[in-house]
C-alpha positions as CSV (number, residue, x, y, z in Angstrom):
1,M,-17.6,-34.6,-10.7
2,S,-19.8,-34.9,-7.6
3,N,-22.0,-32.1,-6.4
4,H,-19.9,-32.0,-3.2
5,K,-16.7,-31.3,-5.1
6,K,-18.4,-28.7,-7.3
7,T,-19.6,-26.9,-4.2
8,I,-16.1,-26.9,-2.6
9,R,-14.5,-25.6,-5.9
10,N,-17.1,-22.9,-6.2
11,L,-16.3,-21.8,-2.6
12,A,-12.6,-22.0,-3.4
13,I,-13.1,-19.7,-6.4
14,F,-15.2,-17.3,-4.3
15,F,-12.9,-17.0,-1.4
16,F,-9.8,-16.7,-3.5
17,S,-11.4,-14.1,-5.7
18,V,-12.3,-12.0,-2.7
19,G,-8.8,-12.3,-1.4
20,V,-7.3,-11.2,-4.7
21,L,-9.7,-8.3,-5.3
22,L,-9.2,-6.9,-1.8
23,G,-5.4,-7.3,-2.0
24,M,-5.4,-5.6,-5.4
25,F,-7.6,-2.8,-4.1
26,L,-5.2,-2.0,-1.3
27,A,-2.1,-2.4,-3.4
28,G,-3.6,-0.3,-6.2
29,A,-4.7,2.4,-3.8
30,A,-1.2,2.7,-2.3
31,T,0.5,2.6,-5.7
32,W,-1.9,5.1,-7.3
33,T,-1.8,7.7,-4.5
34,D,2.0,7.6,-4.3
35,L,2.3,7.9,-8.0
36,E,0.0,10.9,-8.0
37,A,2.1,12.5,-5.2
38,T,5.3,12.0,-7.2
39,F,3.9,13.9,-10.2
40,Y,1.8,16.4,-8.3
41,G,4.2,19.2,-8.8
42,F,6.1,19.3,-5.5
43,G,9.4,19.1,-7.5
44,K,12.6,17.1,-6.8
45,V,15.6,18.5,-5.1
46,A,17.3,15.5,-3.4
47,D,19.0,12.4,-4.7
48,N,18.5,10.4,-1.5
49,P,15.1,9.0,-0.4
50,L,13.6,9.6,3.1
51,T,12.9,5.9,3.6
52,T,11.3,6.4,7.0
53,L,8.3,8.3,5.8
54,R,5.0,6.6,6.6
55,C,1.6,7.6,5.4
56,P,-1.7,5.8,5.9
57,V,-3.1,4.2,2.8
58,L,-6.7,5.1,3.6
59,M,-8.4,7.6,5.8
60,M,-12.0,8.8,6.2
61,A,-13.1,12.3,5.3
62,T,-14.0,12.9,9.0
63,E,-10.6,11.8,10.3
64,T,-7.3,13.5,11.0
65,G,-4.5,11.6,9.3
66,I,-1.1,11.3,10.8
67,I,2.1,11.4,8.8
68,R,5.3,10.1,10.4
69,A,9.0,10.3,9.6
70,T,11.9,9.2,11.7
71,L,15.2,11.1,11.8
72,S,18.4,10.0,13.5
73,N,21.7,11.6,14.5
74,N,24.6,9.2,13.8
75,S,27.2,11.8,14.7
76,E,29.0,12.6,17.9
77,L,27.6,16.2,18.0
78,P,24.1,17.6,18.6
79,V,22.3,18.8,15.5
80,D,19.2,20.8,14.6
81,A,17.3,18.9,11.9
82,R,15.0,20.9,9.6
83,V,12.1,19.3,7.8
84,R,9.7,20.8,5.3
85,V,6.3,19.1,4.5
86,Y,4.4,20.0,1.4
87,V,0.7,19.1,1.5
88,S,-1.7,19.2,-1.4
89,N,-4.5,21.7,-1.5
90,P,-7.2,22.9,-4.0
91,G,-5.5,26.2,-3.6
92,P,-1.8,27.0,-2.9
93,I,0.2,24.1,-1.5
94,R,0.3,24.1,2.3
95,I,3.9,24.1,3.7
96,I,4.8,23.0,7.3
97,E,8.3,23.8,8.6
98,T,9.7,21.8,11.5
99,I,13.0,22.2,13.3
100,T,13.9,19.6,16.0
101,S,17.1,19.1,18.0
102,L,18.8,15.7,17.9
103,A,21.3,14.6,20.5
104,P,24.2,12.4,19.5
105,G,22.9,8.9,18.7
106,E,19.2,10.1,19.1
107,I,16.4,8.8,17.0
108,K,13.2,10.8,16.9
109,M,9.9,10.3,15.2
110,L,8.2,13.4,13.8
111,E,4.4,13.7,13.1
112,W,2.2,16.0,11.1
113,T,-1.5,16.0,10.6
114,V,-3.7,16.3,7.5
115,T,-7.5,16.6,7.1
116,S,-10.1,16.6,4.5
117,E,-9.3,20.3,3.8
118,D,-6.1,19.0,2.2
119,V,-8.0,16.9,-0.4
120,D,-7.3,17.5,-4.0
121,F,-8.6,15.7,-7.1
122,G,-11.8,14.7,-5.3
123,N,-10.4,12.1,-2.8
124,L,-6.6,12.4,-2.6
125,I,-4.2,13.9,-0.1
126,L,-0.7,14.1,-1.5
127,L,2.5,15.0,0.3
128,K,6.2,15.5,0.0
129,V,8.5,15.5,3.0
130,L,11.9,17.1,2.6
131,A,14.6,16.6,5.3
132,F,17.4,19.2,4.9
133,A,21.0,18.2,5.4
134,Y,22.6,18.2,8.8
135,Y,26.0,16.8,10.0
136,K,26.6,13.4,8.5
137,A,23.1,13.3,6.9
138,P,22.4,14.3,3.3
139,V,19.3,16.1,2.0
140,R,16.5,13.5,1.7
141,E,12.9,13.6,0.4
142,E,10.0,11.3,-0.2
143,W,6.4,11.4,-1.5
144,C,3.3,9.7,-0.4
145,G,-0.5,9.8,-0.9
146,I,-3.6,8.9,1.0
147,L,-6.9,7.8,-0.5
148,V,-9.8,9.5,1.3
149,L,-13.1,7.7,1.6
150,N,-16.4,8.7,3.0
151,L,-17.7,5.7,4.9
152,P,-19.9,6.3,8.0
153,H,-18.9,4.9,11.4
154,L,-15.6,3.5,10.2
155,S,-12.0,4.7,10.4
156,G,-9.4,4.4,7.6
157,N,-7.3,2.0,9.8
158,Q,-10.4,-0.2,10.4
159,V,-11.1,-0.5,6.7
160,F,-7.4,-1.1,5.9
161,T,-6.9,-3.8,8.5
162,S,-10.2,-5.5,7.8
163,A,-9.5,-5.5,4.0
164,L,-6.0,-6.8,4.6
165,G,-7.1,-9.5,6.9
166,L,-9.9,-10.6,4.6
167,S,-7.5,-10.6,1.7
168,L,-5.0,-12.9,3.4
169,A,-7.8,-15.2,4.7
170,G,-9.5,-15.4,1.3
171,L,-6.2,-16.3,-0.4
172,L,-5.4,-19.1,2.1
173,I,-8.9,-20.5,2.4
174,G,-9.4,-20.4,-1.4
175,I,-6.2,-22.3,-2.1
176,A,-6.9,-24.8,0.7
177,L,-10.5,-25.5,-0.6
178,W,-9.2,-25.9,-4.1
179,V,-6.8,-28.6,-2.9
180,I,-9.6,-30.3,-1.0
181,G,-12.0,-30.1,-3.9
182,G,-9.5,-31.0,-6.6
183,R,-8.0,-34.2,-5.2
184,P,-6.1,-35.7,-6.8
185,L,-4.4,-32.6,-8.3
186,T,-3.8,-33.6,-11.8
187,G,-4.2,-32.1,-15.2
188,K,-6.2,-28.9,-15.3
189,T,-6.8,-28.8,-11.5
190,L,-3.1,-29.0,-10.9
191,F,-2.4,-26.2,-13.5
192,A,-5.1,-24.0,-11.9
193,F,-3.6,-24.7,-8.4
194,R,-0.1,-23.6,-9.5
195,A,-1.6,-20.5,-11.2
196,M,-3.4,-19.7,-7.9
197,I,-0.2,-20.0,-6.0
198,W,1.7,-17.7,-8.4
199,L,-1.2,-15.1,-8.3
200,A,-1.3,-15.1,-4.5
201,A,2.5,-14.6,-4.4
202,F,2.3,-11.7,-6.8
203,V,-0.6,-10.1,-5.0
204,L,1.2,-10.4,-1.6
205,A,4.4,-9.0,-3.1
206,D,2.4,-6.2,-4.7
207,M,1.0,-5.2,-1.4
208,V,4.4,-5.3,0.4
209,F,6.1,-3.1,-2.2
210,S,3.2,-0.7,-2.5
211,F,2.9,-0.3,1.3
212,M,6.6,0.4,1.4
213,G,6.1,3.3,-1.0
214,L,8.0,1.6,-3.9
215,W,5.3,2.5,-6.4
216,L,7.2,1.5,-9.5
217,F,7.6,-2.1,-8.3
218,G,4.0,-2.0,-7.1
219,L,2.8,-0.9,-10.5
220,V,4.7,-3.6,-12.4
221,L,3.4,-6.3,-10.0
222,F,-0.1,-4.9,-10.3
223,V,0.0,-5.3,-14.1
224,V,1.4,-8.8,-13.8
225,A,-1.2,-9.8,-11.3
226,V,-4.0,-8.6,-13.6
227,L,-2.6,-10.8,-16.4
228,L,-2.4,-13.7,-14.0
229,I,-6.0,-13.1,-12.8
230,L,-7.2,-13.7,-16.4
231,G,-5.1,-16.9,-16.6
232,V,-6.3,-18.2,-13.2
233,L,-10.0,-17.5,-14.0
234,T,-9.7,-19.2,-17.3
235,S,-7.9,-22.2,-15.7
236,A,-10.4,-22.5,-12.9
237,I,-13.4,-22.3,-15.2
238,L,-11.9,-25.0,-17.5
239,A,-11.0,-27.2,-14.5
240,W,-14.5,-26.8,-13.0
């Protein structure tokens, strides 16, 4: 193998590894925090999920995080929707009560804020949002968690979007460079290429499910991705 091809393959492994590690970090953070929130001790009272709950995956200790949930009135009558938010705390759980009016057919987004004072377990903010029943809407609830970091001069959204962008770019560039440096793709190089495609697909799926709050699927995909990482690294080293 020429030195030129070796250099390209080394770059492919580097970029792909960066993409995988950043993707796994984001997916793992989202899955871990939501899992912690589910078992934090808020309790379960509803059988229906509040699928519109949205929490940031990351925030800085100096920031104020914003939690959002959307409620809708699909009936022909005005209703008063009552929502209770449970927020983690080193002491007693903080509870926020909200009552909002919804006109027939209206969709409204509600927001609540959290700060570093709500951190528990060192760097986690954990929440549960409970929407009480109103006309034609059942009781719904959902949990979410936020990983709190302490990085100067950065926001949680900046870190999240940067890591996500670098992850996607790393996966694409790594696969592209492997194709260029492995031509023709045969034998071990073809096997490694297919393994890279599968791993990239699982990492992307893991991020999607984790960001949606489906922590069980995220956890399963995370474990599968870890196993695939071992396989890809072994294949890449043998093909190199």
